[in-house]
C-alpha positions as CSV (number, residue, x, y, z in Angstrom):
1,M,3.3,17.6,48.3
2,T,5.1,14.9,46.3
3,K,4.0,14.0,42.8
4,T,4.8,10.5,41.4
5,I,4.2,8.9,38.0
6,L,3.3,5.2,38.2
7,L,3.0,2.5,35.5
8,N,-0.8,2.2,35.5
9,Q,-1.1,-0.6,33.0
10,R,1.1,-2.5,30.6
11,P,1.0,-1.0,27.1
12,V,-0.2,-3.0,24.2
13,G,1.5,-1.8,21.0
14,T,2.3,1.9,21.1
15,P,2.0,3.3,24.7
16,T,-0.7,5.8,25.5
17,L,-1.1,8.3,28.3
18,S,-3.6,6.0,30.0
19,D,-0.7,3.6,30.7
20,F,0.6,6.1,33.2
21,K,-0.9,7.5,36.4
22,L,0.1,10.8,38.2
23,I,-0.6,10.8,41.9
24,S,0.0,13.5,44.5
25,T,0.7,12.6,48.2
26,E,1.2,14.8,51.2
27,E,4.0,13.5,53.2
28,E,6.8,15.0,55.2
29,L,10.1,13.3,54.1
30,Q,12.4,12.7,57.1
31,P,15.8,11.4,56.2
32,Q,17.4,8.9,58.6
33,E,21.1,8.6,59.3
34,G,22.9,8.0,56.0
35,E,19.9,9.2,53.9
36,M,19.1,12.5,52.1
37,I,16.2,14.2,50.4
38,L,16.5,14.7,46.7
39,E,14.5,17.2,44.6
40,T,14.1,16.2,41.0
41,T,15.6,18.7,38.5
42,Y,15.8,16.8,35.1
43,I,14.3,13.5,34.0
44,S,15.6,11.4,31.1
45,V,13.1,9.7,28.9
46,D,14.5,7.0,26.6
47,P,13.2,4.4,24.1
48,Y,14.5,1.4,26.1
49,L,12.0,2.2,28.8
50,R,9.3,0.8,26.5
51,G,10.8,-2.7,27.0
52,R,10.6,-2.4,30.8
53,M,6.9,-1.7,30.5
54,S,6.2,-5.2,29.2
55,D,6.3,-8.2,31.5
56,A,8.9,-10.0,29.4
57,K,12.4,-11.4,30.1
58,S,15.1,-8.9,29.3
59,Y,18.5,-7.7,30.5
60,I,16.7,-5.7,33.2
61,P,13.6,-6.5,35.3
62,P,10.3,-5.0,34.1
63,F,8.6,-2.2,35.9
64,E,5.9,-3.2,38.4
65,L,2.3,-2.2,37.9
66,G,1.3,0.5,40.3
67,K,4.9,1.4,41.2
68,P,7.0,4.4,40.1
69,I,8.9,4.3,36.8
70,T,12.6,4.9,37.1
71,S,15.1,6.4,34.6
72,G,18.1,8.6,34.6
73,V,17.5,11.7,36.8
74,V,19.4,14.8,37.9
75,A,18.4,15.9,41.4
76,K,19.4,18.4,44.0
77,V,20.2,17.5,47.6
78,V,17.9,19.6,49.7
79,D,18.5,17.9,53.1
80,S,21.2,15.4,54.0
81,K,22.2,13.1,56.9
82,N,24.7,11.4,54.6
83,D,28.3,12.4,55.1
84,Q,29.1,11.8,51.4
85,F,26.5,14.4,50.1
86,K,25.9,17.9,51.1
87,E,22.9,20.1,50.9
88,G,22.9,22.1,47.6
89,E,24.9,19.5,45.7
90,F,23.6,17.9,42.5
91,V,23.6,14.2,41.7
92,S,22.7,11.9,38.8
93,G,21.6,8.3,38.6
94,M,18.7,6.0,38.3
95,L,15.9,7.4,40.4
96,E,12.1,7.2,40.5
97,W,9.8,9.6,38.7
98,K,9.0,11.6,41.8
99,T,9.3,15.3,42.4
100,S,11.1,14.5,45.7
101,Q,12.3,11.3,47.3
102,I,14.7,9.8,49.9
103,S,17.9,8.2,48.9
104,T,20.9,6.5,50.5
105,G,23.1,7.8,47.7
106,E,23.8,4.3,46.4
107,G,24.5,4.4,42.7
108,L,24.5,8.2,42.5
109,L,27.3,10.4,41.2
110,K,28.0,14.0,42.2
111,I,27.9,16.3,39.2
112,D,29.3,19.8,38.7
113,G,27.0,22.3,37.0
114,N,30.0,24.6,36.6
115,K,31.7,22.2,34.2
116,A,28.7,21.5,32.0
117,P,25.0,22.2,32.1
118,L,23.2,19.8,34.5
119,S,21.1,18.3,31.7
120,A,24.3,17.3,29.9
121,Y,24.9,14.6,32.6
122,L,21.8,12.8,31.3
123,G,23.1,13.0,27.7
124,I,26.5,13.7,26.3
125,L,28.3,13.2,29.7
126,G,25.9,10.5,30.8
127,M,24.5,7.2,29.5
128,T,23.9,8.7,26.0
129,G,27.6,9.7,25.5
130,L,28.8,6.5,27.1
131,T,26.6,4.4,24.9
132,A,27.8,6.1,21.8
133,Y,31.5,6.1,22.7
134,L,31.7,2.6,24.1
135,G,29.5,1.0,21.5
136,L,31.5,2.5,18.6
137,T,35.0,2.0,20.0
138,Q,34.6,-1.4,21.7
139,I,32.5,-3.2,19.1
140,G,33.0,-1.0,16.0
141,K,36.7,-0.8,16.4
142,P,37.0,2.0,13.9
143,K,39.9,2.6,11.7
144,A,40.6,6.0,10.0
145,G,39.2,6.1,6.4
146,E,36.4,3.6,7.0
147,T,32.7,4.4,6.4
148,L,30.3,4.5,9.3
149,V,26.5,4.6,8.9
150,V,24.3,5.6,11.8
151,S,20.5,5.1,11.9
152,G,18.4,7.3,14.3
153,A,21.3,9.7,13.6
154,A,19.4,12.8,14.9
155,G,18.7,11.2,18.2
156,A,20.6,11.5,21.4
157,V,23.0,8.6,20.9
158,G,23.2,8.7,17.1
159,S,24.2,12.4,16.9
160,V,27.1,11.7,19.3
161,V,28.2,8.5,17.5
162,G,28.5,10.5,14.2
163,Q,30.6,13.2,15.8
164,I,32.9,10.7,17.4
165,G,33.3,8.9,14.1
166,K,34.5,12.2,12.5
167,I,36.9,12.8,15.3
168,L,38.3,9.3,14.7
169,G,38.7,9.9,10.9
170,L,35.7,8.1,9.5
171,K,33.4,9.0,6.7
172,V,30.0,9.3,8.4
173,V,26.6,8.8,6.9
174,G,23.5,9.5,9.0
175,I,19.9,8.4,8.5
176,A,17.0,10.5,9.9
177,G,13.3,11.1,9.3
178,T,13.0,14.8,8.2
179,D,14.7,17.2,6.0
180,E,15.3,19.5,9.0
181,K,17.1,16.7,10.8
182,V,19.1,15.9,7.7
183,A,20.2,19.5,7.5
184,M,21.1,19.6,11.2
185,L,23.2,16.4,10.9
186,E,25.3,17.9,8.1
187,S,25.5,21.5,9.3
188,D,25.6,21.2,13.1
189,F,27.2,17.7,13.6
190,G,29.5,17.4,10.7
191,F,28.1,14.3,9.0
192,D,29.4,13.9,5.5
193,V,26.0,12.8,4.1
194,A,22.6,12.4,5.7
195,I,19.5,10.6,4.2
196,N,15.8,11.3,4.9
197,Y,14.4,7.7,5.0
198,N,10.8,9.1,4.8
199,S,11.4,10.7,1.4
200,T,13.7,8.0,0.0
201,E,12.0,5.3,-2.0
202,D,14.9,2.9,-2.3
203,M,17.1,3.0,0.8
204,T,19.4,0.3,-0.5
205,A,20.2,2.4,-3.6
206,A,20.5,5.6,-1.5
207,L,23.0,4.0,0.8
208,K,25.0,2.6,-2.1
209,K,25.3,6.1,-3.5
210,A,26.2,7.7,-0.2
211,C,28.7,4.9,0.6
212,P,30.5,4.2,-2.7
213,N,33.2,2.2,-0.8
214,G,30.7,0.2,1.1
215,I,29.8,0.2,4.8
216,D,32.4,-0.9,7.3
217,I,30.6,0.0,10.6
218,Y,26.8,0.3,11.2
219,F,25.6,1.8,14.4
220,D,22.0,0.6,14.6
221,N,19.4,2.4,16.7
222,V,16.2,1.5,14.8
223,G,16.2,-2.0,13.3
224,G,13.5,-2.8,10.7
225,P,13.7,-2.1,6.9
226,I,16.4,0.6,7.2
227,S,18.8,-2.0,8.8
228,D,17.8,-4.5,6.1
229,A,18.9,-2.0,3.4
230,V,22.3,-1.6,5.2
231,L,23.0,-5.3,4.9
232,F,23.0,-5.1,1.1
233,N,25.9,-2.6,1.4
234,I,28.2,-4.0,4.0
235,N,31.9,-4.7,3.4
236,R,33.9,-7.8,4.2
237,F,34.6,-7.8,8.0
238,A,31.9,-5.2,8.6
239,R,30.9,-4.6,12.2
240,M,27.3,-3.9,13.1
241,I,26.6,-2.5,16.5
242,I,23.0,-3.2,17.6
243,C,22.1,-0.5,20.2
244,G,18.4,-0.2,19.7
245,A,15.4,-1.1,17.6
246,I,12.8,1.6,18.1
247,S,11.1,0.8,14.9
248,V,9.8,-2.5,16.3
249,Y,9.5,-1.8,20.0
250,N,5.7,-1.3,19.8
251,N,5.0,-4.3,17.4
252,T,2.4,-6.7,18.7
253,E,3.4,-9.4,16.2
254,L,6.9,-10.7,15.3
255,P,8.3,-8.4,12.5
256,K,9.0,-9.9,9.1
257,S,12.6,-9.3,8.2
258,I,15.1,-10.7,5.8
259,S,17.5,-13.3,7.1
260,V,20.8,-11.8,8.3
261,Q,22.8,-15.0,8.2
262,P,23.7,-15.1,4.5
263,F,25.0,-11.5,4.7
264,L,27.1,-12.2,7.8
265,I,28.6,-15.3,6.3
266,K,29.3,-13.9,2.9
267,N,31.1,-10.9,4.4
268,S,32.6,-12.5,7.5
269,A,30.7,-9.7,9.3
270,L,30.1,-9.2,13.0
271,M,26.7,-8.2,14.4
272,Q,26.6,-7.7,18.1
273,G,24.0,-6.3,20.5
274,F,25.0,-4.6,23.7
275,I,23.9,-2.6,26.7
276,V,26.2,0.1,28.0
277,S,26.5,-1.5,31.4
278,N,28.6,-4.3,29.7
279,Y,31.4,-1.8,29.8
280,A,30.9,-0.3,33.3
281,D,34.6,-0.8,34.0
282,K,35.4,1.6,31.2
283,F,33.0,4.4,32.3
284,P,35.6,6.6,34.0
285,E,38.0,6.8,31.0
286,A,35.1,7.2,28.6
287,I,33.6,10.1,30.6
288,E,37.1,11.7,30.8
289,Q,37.5,11.4,27.0
290,L,34.0,12.8,26.3
291,A,34.5,15.7,28.7
292,T,37.9,16.5,27.0
293,W,36.4,16.5,23.5
294,L,33.5,18.7,24.8
295,A,35.8,21.2,26.4
296,E,37.9,21.3,23.2
297,G,34.8,22.1,21.1
298,K,35.1,18.8,19.2
299,L,31.7,17.6,20.4
300,S,28.4,19.4,20.4
301,Y,25.0,18.2,21.4
302,T,21.3,19.2,21.1
303,E,18.5,18.6,23.5
304,T,14.8,18.7,23.4
305,I,13.7,20.0,26.9
306,V,10.1,19.7,27.9
307,E,8.9,21.8,30.8
308,G,7.0,20.3,33.7
309,F,7.1,17.1,35.7
310,E,3.5,16.2,34.6
311,S,4.7,16.3,31.0
312,T,7.1,13.3,31.4
313,P,4.7,10.6,30.0
314,Q,3.9,12.7,26.9
315,A,7.6,13.4,26.3
316,F,8.2,9.7,26.4
317,L,5.4,9.1,23.9
318,D,6.8,11.8,21.6
319,L,10.1,9.8,21.2
320,F,8.1,7.3,19.0
321,K,6.9,10.1,16.8
322,G,10.4,11.4,16.3
323,K,9.6,14.8,17.9
324,N,12.9,15.0,19.6
325,K,16.2,16.4,18.3
326,G,19.0,14.9,20.3
327,K,18.3,14.0,23.9
328,M,14.7,14.2,25.2
329,I,14.7,15.6,28.7
330,V,12.0,16.8,31.1
331,K,12.7,19.8,33.3
332,A,10.8,19.2,36.4
């Protein structure tokens, strides 16, 4: 029995459970030469998946209606006719939301559960860590002594960005949505200051207080009014790294926001969006650096692990309610 989660309908505004469909099929998977059977172990749910649920032009094609959703998955090889992969090994890569499936192994990486927990390969040692490291170093170009602000700082990417910032000698200020997350950023992840945007009336003033020397680098995961407040505090030659905009993903109308151009001109500042695959050639060295820092105890991470394959859609929806601390993962 194979369970599969399909895109049932395209969301309008905030997604709901009715946008997904769980089906079960009885089929005997038979790998052909060069193929293998994979059994899903962990599934990554990420905010960017919301964009792929809309039929709109983007950097990656939209999901098709009535077809399985795909995301980062860790899976176990349970049967193999592929010389490159052996039964019992684990792999990670972009796979369908199925409990079991056939794969040729294309685009998959072998992972070692003895070096790090398997779930870490969807987070700190996967796209999450790569996004944080490459976005900060390639666009942010940090210099010791500068001030870094991270929005969505208690999320999977944000919490890693802040830690890397501290390793590189930056003052790090995080923005999150609860007092509990603020405390976690300061105590567990070493942020110098953290701000609860939900209990802060004037974010512009709060950032000015937290960043008396101004903001040199902004790693933006949320967009919206929080990012507007940052603009009033940027320094000359500031670099703004646009990684995500979760605050506006579910908007059905164009958001009203201040014009960024005067701030960029006045400060000779850079604002650049990116997707991690822009830097695919740098993945090996980035993973090596992240793994080294992790082994040295310089990086830590937190995960929100939800049990049960059927819980995958709800786990995805919970991202937009801020219910995750760090990486949101489903254990199938």
